[in-house]
N, CA, C and O of each residue as an XYZ file, in Angstrom:
292
protein
N     101.400     44.840     33.165
C     100.244     45.591     32.735
C      99.572     46.239     33.940
O      99.254     45.563     34.918
N      99.361     47.524     33.869
C      98.731     48.233     34.976
C      97.226     48.000     34.945
O      96.600     47.988     33.885
N      96.669     47.817     36.124
C      95.226     47.619     36.219
C      94.499     48.925     35.966
O      95.030     50.010     36.203
N      93.289     48.800     35.485
C      92.449     49.966     35.272
C      91.977     50.486     36.620
O      91.574     49.715     37.491
N      92.032     51.796     36.780
C      91.610     52.408     38.045
C      90.104     52.639     37.996
O      89.607     53.270     37.063
N      89.374     52.139     38.988
C      87.925     52.357     39.001
C      87.578     53.739     39.552
O      88.398     54.373     40.216
N      86.375     54.195     39.276
C      85.894     55.429     39.893
C      85.397     55.053     41.288
O      84.538     54.183     41.432
N      85.939     55.711     42.313
C      85.587     55.394     43.693
C      85.279     56.681     44.442
O      85.698     57.766     44.039
N      84.536     56.543     45.544
C      84.285     57.706     46.396
C      85.474     57.888     47.337
O      86.268     56.968     47.534
N      85.588     59.072     47.908
C      86.662     59.342     48.861
C      86.629     58.392     50.039
O      87.673     57.940     50.509
N      85.425     58.086     50.522
C      85.305     57.191     51.679
C      85.708     55.754     51.336
O      86.280     55.058     52.174
N      85.413     55.305     50.109
C      85.850     53.972     49.676
C      87.375     53.920     49.609
O      87.988     52.921     49.984
N      87.979     55.004     49.129
C      89.442     55.072     49.028
C      90.065     55.017     50.415
O      91.033     54.289     50.633
N      89.514     55.787     51.360
C      90.031     55.780     52.739
C      89.941     54.369     53.317
O      90.873     53.911     53.977
N      88.833     53.683     53.076
C      88.653     52.318     53.577
C      89.747     51.387     53.042
O      90.296     50.574     53.786
N      90.057     51.512     51.754
C      91.118     50.680     51.151
C      92.475     50.982     51.789
O      93.225     50.071     52.137
N      92.784     52.291     51.937
C      94.072     52.646     52.533
C      94.155     52.187     53.986
O      95.237     51.819     54.445
N      93.040     52.199     54.723
C      93.048     51.722     56.110
C      93.391     50.240     56.170
O      94.061     49.805     57.106
N      92.945     49.457     55.190
C      93.291     48.037     55.145
C      94.785     47.844     54.885
O      95.340     46.789     55.192
N      95.439     48.870     54.314
C      96.874     48.799     54.020
C      97.715     49.431     55.133
O      98.916     49.635     54.959
N      97.089     49.744     56.276
C      97.845     50.245     57.423
C      97.809     51.745     57.632
O      98.389     52.238     58.599
N      97.149     52.484     56.759
C      97.016     53.927     56.946
C      95.874     54.165     57.915
O      94.969     53.339     58.027
N      95.910     55.310     58.628
C      94.781     55.605     59.501
C      94.330     57.043     59.341
O      95.128     57.955     59.126
N      93.021     57.211     59.452
C      92.391     58.523     59.343
C      92.693     59.301     60.612
O      92.450     58.805     61.712
N      93.228     60.532     60.476
C      93.531     61.330     61.673
C      92.655     62.560     61.804
O      92.327     62.964     62.920
N      92.268     63.164     60.692
C      91.434     64.361     60.782
C      90.836     64.679     59.422
O      91.232     64.132     58.392
N      89.872     65.580     59.458
C      89.296     66.077     58.213
C      89.390     67.589     58.245
O      89.006     68.228     59.224
N      89.903     68.153     57.166
C      90.001     69.601     57.051
C      89.213     69.982     55.812
O      89.627     69.689     54.691
N      88.076     70.635     56.015
C      87.219     70.960     54.881
C      86.737     69.685     54.231
O      86.174     68.815     54.896
N      86.955     69.570     52.933
C      86.479     68.380     52.222
C      87.587     67.353     52.011
O      87.453     66.475     51.160
N      88.681     67.448     52.772
C      89.777     66.497     52.600
C      90.021     65.702     53.876
O      90.108     66.262     54.969
N      90.129     64.389     53.715
C      90.409     63.484     54.828
C      91.907     63.194     54.833
O      92.478     62.820     53.809
N      92.532     63.369     55.983
C      93.982     63.224     56.099
C      94.306     61.865     56.715
O      93.777     61.497     57.763
N      95.196     61.124     56.030
C      95.617     59.800     56.497
C      97.116     59.805     56.770
O      97.884     60.450     56.056
N      97.525     59.080     57.809
C      98.945     58.922     58.120
C      99.245     57.442     58.318
O      98.344     56.632     58.534
N     100.528     57.109     58.238
C     100.964     55.734     58.484
C     102.267     55.784     59.255
O     103.181     56.530     58.901
N     102.349     54.994     60.302
C     103.566     54.927     61.107
C     104.745     54.542     60.216
O     104.667     53.584     59.446
N     105.828     55.292     60.328
C     107.019     55.000     59.546
C     107.049     55.693     58.191
O     108.057     55.619     57.489
N     105.978     56.356     57.814
C     105.921     57.063     56.528
C     106.045     58.566     56.776
O     105.433     59.099     57.702
N     106.829     59.237     55.958
C     106.995     60.681     56.080
C     105.829     61.441     55.449
O     105.550     62.581     55.820
N     105.151     60.804     54.493
C     104.088     61.487     53.750
C     102.733     61.304     54.420
O     102.513     60.341     55.154
N     101.830     62.244     54.155
C     100.430     62.094     54.544
C      99.629     62.040     53.253
O     100.052     62.564     52.223
N      98.480     61.408     53.319
C      97.590     61.346     52.164
C      96.399     62.257     52.427
O      95.793     62.210     53.498
N      96.074     63.071     51.458
C      94.935     63.976     51.554
C      93.895     63.525     50.536
O      94.014     63.799     49.342
N      92.865     62.822     51.032
C      91.854     62.231     50.153
C      90.625     63.136     50.109
O      90.045     63.429     51.155
N      90.216     63.586     48.918
C      89.017     64.419     48.839
C      87.773     63.620     49.207
O      87.602     62.485     48.762
N      86.906     64.214     50.022
C      85.670     63.551     50.442
C      84.580     63.844     49.416
O      83.612     64.552     49.694
N      84.764     63.279     48.220
C      83.834     63.493     47.114
C      83.135     62.190     46.776
O      83.628     61.109     47.098
N      81.985     62.297     46.124
C      81.252     61.099     45.703
C      82.051     60.339     44.655
O      82.073     59.109     44.656
N      82.712     61.077     43.754
C      83.582     60.457     42.746
C      84.910     61.198     42.738
O      84.962     62.403     42.491
N      85.990     60.459     43.013
C      87.338     61.034     42.990
C      87.917     60.781     41.606
O      87.821     59.669     41.087
N      88.512     61.796     41.007
C      89.104     61.667     39.674
C      90.152     60.548     39.670
O      90.885     60.363     40.641
N      90.206     59.806     38.560
C      91.147     58.686     38.455
C      92.592     59.139     38.612
O      93.401     58.447     39.230
N      92.915     60.306     38.052
C      94.282     60.820     38.169
C      94.645     61.129     39.612
O      95.781     60.911     40.033
N      93.676     61.640     40.370
C      93.895     61.933     41.790
C      94.159     60.646     42.554
O      95.078     60.583     43.371
N      93.354     59.613     42.293
C      93.551     58.324     42.971
C      94.896     57.723     42.591
O      95.596     57.187     43.450
N      95.268     57.804     41.308
C      96.560     57.271     40.859
C      97.710     57.965     41.594
O      98.683     57.319     41.984
N      97.595     59.279     41.779
C      98.644     60.026     42.472
C      98.715     59.632     43.949
O      99.807     59.494     44.500
N      97.562     59.451     44.591
C      97.551     59.010     45.993
C      98.235     57.652     46.139
O      98.996     57.432     47.081
N      97.961     56.746     45.203
C      98.578     55.414     45.239
C     100.096     55.540     45.082
O     100.858     54.866     45.776
N     100.526     56.411     44.162
C     101.964     56.617     43.946
C     102.624     57.212     45.190
O     103.701     56.768     45.589
N     101.989     58.213     45.807
C     102.538     58.839     47.020
C     102.670     57.803     48.142
O     103.632     57.826     48.909
N     101.689     56.892     48.228
C     101.706     55.861     49.275
C     102.797     54.816     49.029
O     103.112     54.025     49.917
N     103.368     54.814     47.832
C     104.466     53.887     47.528
C     104.005     52.468     47.266
O     104.742     51.518     47.529
N     102.793     52.312     46.750
C     102.278     50.980     46.437
C     101.869     50.938     44.966
O     101.848     51.960     44.280
N     101.549     49.746     44.504
C     101.090     49.610     43.117
C      99.569     49.682     43.076
O      98.898     49.524     44.096
N      99.044     49.921     41.897
C      97.594     49.942     41.703
C      97.019     48.590     42.083
O      95.961     48.521     42.709
N      97.702     47.512     41.712
C      97.219     46.153     42.053
C      97.164     45.944     43.560
O      96.197     45.382     44.075
N      98.209     46.399     44.279
C      98.212     46.284     45.745
C      96.993     47.000     46.325
O      96.326     46.483     47.222
N      96.709     48.193     45.803
C      95.582     48.983     46.296
C      94.262     48.279     46.016
O      93.409     48.183     46.898
N      94.090     47.786     44.791
C      92.827     47.157     44.419
C      92.590     45.830     45.157
O      91.445     45.450     45.401
N      93.669     45.135     45.508
C      93.533     43.856     46.204
C      93.337     43.997     47.700
O      93.081     43.006     48.383
N      93.454     45.215     48.226
C      93.304     45.430     49.671
C      91.875     45.199     50.117
O      91.568     45.336     51.301
């Protein structure tokens, strides 16, 4: 059973990904860019007060983790 995705701010999302080994490298406009050593992909997190659930779900999928892994970070 997939966990329900909460509504989170962009900065809260970045904080969670940082606990999972991603690091903030730069901000371009309203998007914060995260990278992880050994990963080919970058994550582009919108710096919004509320990030759409679908956007967060896609970021989690791109990062190659489960929703539960993300929420437990």
